[in-house]
C-alpha positions as CSV (number, residue, x, y, z in Angstrom):
1,X,-220.6,-3.8,35.6
2,X,-221.6,-2.2,32.3
3,X,-224.6,-1.3,30.2
4,X,-224.9,-4.2,27.7
5,X,-226.9,-2.6,24.8
6,X,-228.3,0.5,23.2
7,X,-227.1,4.0,23.1
8,X,-225.0,3.7,26.4
9,X,-223.6,0.2,25.6
10,X,-220.3,-0.3,27.3
11,X,-220.7,2.5,29.9
12,X,-219.7,1.5,33.4
13,X,-222.2,1.5,36.3
14,X,-221.1,2.2,39.9
15,X,-221.9,-0.4,42.5
16,X,-222.1,0.1,46.3
17,X,-219.3,-1.5,48.3
18,X,-220.0,-4.6,50.4
19,X,-223.1,-6.8,50.1
20,X,-225.8,-4.1,50.2
21,X,-227.0,-4.9,46.7
22,X,-226.9,-7.9,44.3
23,X,-226.9,-6.3,40.8
24,X,-228.2,-8.4,37.9
25,X,-225.2,-9.7,36.0
26,X,-224.2,-8.3,32.6
27,X,-225.0,-11.7,31.0
28,X,-228.4,-12.0,32.6
29,X,-229.4,-8.4,31.5
30,X,-228.1,-9.0,28.0
31,X,-230.2,-12.2,27.7
32,X,-233.3,-10.6,29.4
33,X,-233.3,-7.5,27.2
34,X,-232.8,-9.6,24.0
35,X,-236.0,-11.5,25.0
36,X,-237.8,-8.2,25.6
37,X,-236.7,-6.9,22.2
38,X,-238.2,-9.9,20.4
39,X,-241.5,-9.3,22.2
40,X,-243.0,-6.1,23.4
41,X,-239.9,-4.0,22.7
42,X,-238.8,-0.9,24.6
43,X,-239.3,2.1,22.3
44,X,-241.2,4.8,24.0
45,X,-242.1,2.6,27.1
46,X,-242.4,3.8,30.6
47,X,-240.5,1.5,32.9
48,X,-240.7,0.8,36.7
49,X,-237.6,-0.6,38.4
50,X,-238.5,-1.8,41.9
51,X,-235.8,-2.8,44.5
52,X,-233.6,-0.8,42.0
53,X,-230.3,-0.9,43.8
54,X,-227.8,0.4,41.3
55,X,-230.6,1.0,38.8
56,X,-229.0,-1.4,36.3
57,X,-232.3,-2.7,34.9
58,X,-234.0,0.6,34.5
59,X,-230.8,2.2,33.0
60,X,-230.5,-0.7,30.6
61,X,-234.1,0.0,29.5
62,X,-233.4,3.7,29.0
63,X,-230.3,2.9,27.0
64,X,-232.3,0.7,24.7
65,X,-235.1,3.2,24.0
66,X,-237.5,3.4,26.9
67,X,-238.9,6.9,27.3
68,X,-238.8,7.2,31.1
69,X,-237.9,5.1,34.1
70,X,-239.0,5.3,37.7
71,X,-236.7,3.7,40.3
72,X,-237.8,2.5,43.7
73,X,-235.2,2.1,46.4
74,X,-235.0,2.7,50.2
75,X,-231.4,2.1,51.2
76,X,-229.5,5.4,51.4
77,X,-226.1,4.0,50.2
78,X,-227.8,2.4,47.1
79,X,-229.8,5.6,46.5
80,X,-226.5,7.6,46.4
81,X,-225.0,5.2,43.8
82,X,-228.2,5.1,41.8
83,X,-228.3,8.9,41.5
84,X,-224.6,9.0,40.6
85,X,-225.2,6.4,37.8
86,X,-228.1,8.4,36.4
87,X,-226.2,11.7,36.6
88,X,-223.0,10.2,35.1
89,X,-225.0,8.8,32.2
90,X,-227.0,12.0,31.6
91,X,-230.3,10.3,32.3
92,X,-231.7,12.6,34.9
93,X,-234.2,14.2,32.5
94,X,-235.8,10.7,31.9
95,X,-235.5,9.3,35.4
96,X,-237.3,9.7,38.7
97,X,-236.3,8.2,42.0
98,X,-239.0,7.2,44.5
99,X,-237.2,6.8,47.9
100,X,-239.0,4.5,50.2
101,X,-240.1,0.9,50.8
102,X,-241.6,-0.9,47.8
103,X,-245.1,-1.2,49.4
104,X,-245.5,2.5,50.0
105,X,-243.9,3.6,46.8
106,X,-246.0,1.3,44.6
107,X,-249.2,2.4,46.4
108,X,-248.3,6.0,45.9
109,X,-247.5,5.6,42.2
110,X,-250.8,3.7,41.6
111,X,-252.7,6.4,43.5
112,X,-251.2,9.0,41.2
113,X,-252.5,7.1,38.2
114,X,-249.0,6.0,37.0
115,X,-248.9,3.2,34.4
116,X,-246.0,1.3,33.1
117,X,-245.4,-1.0,30.1
118,X,-242.6,-2.8,31.8
119,X,-242.1,-3.5,35.5
120,X,-238.9,-5.0,37.0
121,X,-238.8,-6.4,40.5
122,X,-235.5,-7.7,41.9
123,X,-236.0,-8.1,45.6
124,X,-233.3,-9.6,47.9
125,X,-233.4,-13.3,47.5
126,X,-235.3,-15.1,50.3
127,X,-236.4,-11.8,51.9
128,X,-240.2,-12.4,51.6
129,X,-240.7,-8.9,50.2
130,X,-241.8,-10.0,46.7
131,X,-245.3,-11.2,47.5
132,X,-246.5,-7.8,48.9
133,X,-244.8,-5.8,46.1
134,X,-246.1,-8.1,43.3
135,X,-249.7,-7.8,44.7
136,X,-249.6,-4.1,44.0
137,X,-248.3,-4.3,40.4
138,X,-251.6,-5.0,38.5
139,X,-252.8,-1.5,39.3
140,X,-249.6,-0.1,37.7
141,X,-249.6,-2.0,34.4
142,X,-250.4,-0.3,31.2
143,X,-252.5,-2.4,28.8
144,X,-250.4,-5.3,27.5
145,X,-247.7,-4.6,30.0
146,X,-245.2,-7.1,31.3
147,X,-243.7,-7.8,34.7
148,X,-240.2,-9.3,35.0
149,X,-239.2,-10.8,38.4
150,X,-235.7,-11.9,39.4
151,X,-235.5,-14.4,42.2
152,X,-233.3,-17.2,43.5
153,X,-233.7,-20.3,41.2
154,X,-235.3,-22.3,44.0
155,X,-237.3,-19.6,45.7
156,X,-241.0,-20.2,45.9
157,X,-243.1,-17.9,43.7
158,X,-246.2,-16.1,45.0
159,X,-249.6,-16.3,43.4
160,X,-250.8,-12.7,43.2
161,X,-254.3,-12.0,42.2
162,X,-254.6,-10.5,38.8
163,X,-251.3,-11.8,37.4
164,X,-250.4,-14.9,35.4
165,X,-247.0,-16.4,34.7
166,X,-246.1,-16.4,31.0
167,X,-242.6,-17.7,31.1
168,X,-239.8,-18.7,33.6
169,X,-236.1,-19.1,32.7
170,X,-233.2,-20.2,34.9
171,X,-229.9,-18.3,34.7
172,X,-227.5,-20.2,36.9
173,X,-228.8,-19.8,40.5
174,X,-231.2,-17.1,39.4
175,X,-234.7,-17.5,37.9
176,X,-236.4,-14.7,35.8
177,X,-240.1,-15.0,35.6
178,X,-242.4,-13.0,33.2
179,X,-245.9,-12.2,34.4
180,X,-248.8,-10.3,32.7
181,X,-252.2,-9.2,33.8
182,X,-255.0,-11.7,33.7
183,X,-258.0,-10.9,31.5
184,X,-260.5,-8.7,33.4
185,X,-258.2,-7.5,36.1
186,X,-259.7,-4.6,38.0
187,X,-257.0,-1.9,37.8
188,X,-258.7,0.4,40.3
189,X,-256.4,3.2,41.5
190,X,-255.2,2.9,45.0
191,X,-255.3,5.9,47.4
192,X,-252.0,7.9,47.8
193,X,-250.0,7.1,50.8
194,X,-247.6,9.5,52.6
195,X,-244.1,8.6,53.6
196,X,-242.5,8.2,50.2
197,X,-240.0,10.8,48.9
198,X,-240.4,10.9,45.1
199,X,-238.2,13.3,43.3
200,X,-236.7,13.9,39.9
201,X,-233.0,13.0,40.3
202,X,-231.8,16.4,39.4
203,X,-233.5,18.0,42.4
204,X,-231.1,16.1,44.7
205,X,-233.4,15.4,47.5
206,X,-231.8,14.8,50.9
207,X,-231.0,11.3,52.2
């Protein structure tokens, strides 16, 4: 698996052994980021990569000009590979890793007043974890921000309050859906929640 565009185009990404993660394919990422480039773009954006796995989506965004990316992941083997990818690509100064489940991590980020122009969610297909995570996203969106969700092509989509679907595209057995905040959404900050280990990657927090 490689970075498909930008400053790091062609650089390899490590992937955990086994079936722990299901990274977005090179072809899907190339198509997705071409679509983003023709819309909002990436220059200077803050990006949130939820269910990050190898970090391929957030790393692709950084390669293509995003200013900073925050990666949310809870599985220790995936976290180890994610941190190796960030270190190997010299991205640790522009990346943060929030270790923990998506629900707790998103609540903590919102409570800290974090806002992002682009949010990526790539949960395990059929896991049921998307609805709860997506419900917390409106409080994290910067004005005009977009949310990109990767699911199985036939997986049912939730209907989160405060978000509206702008576009949905199939890629083989995968579907990528673009959401944005509905007009008048109340982006009240959530209260911080303990239990999420958020560190800059260079600090090497323990597993």
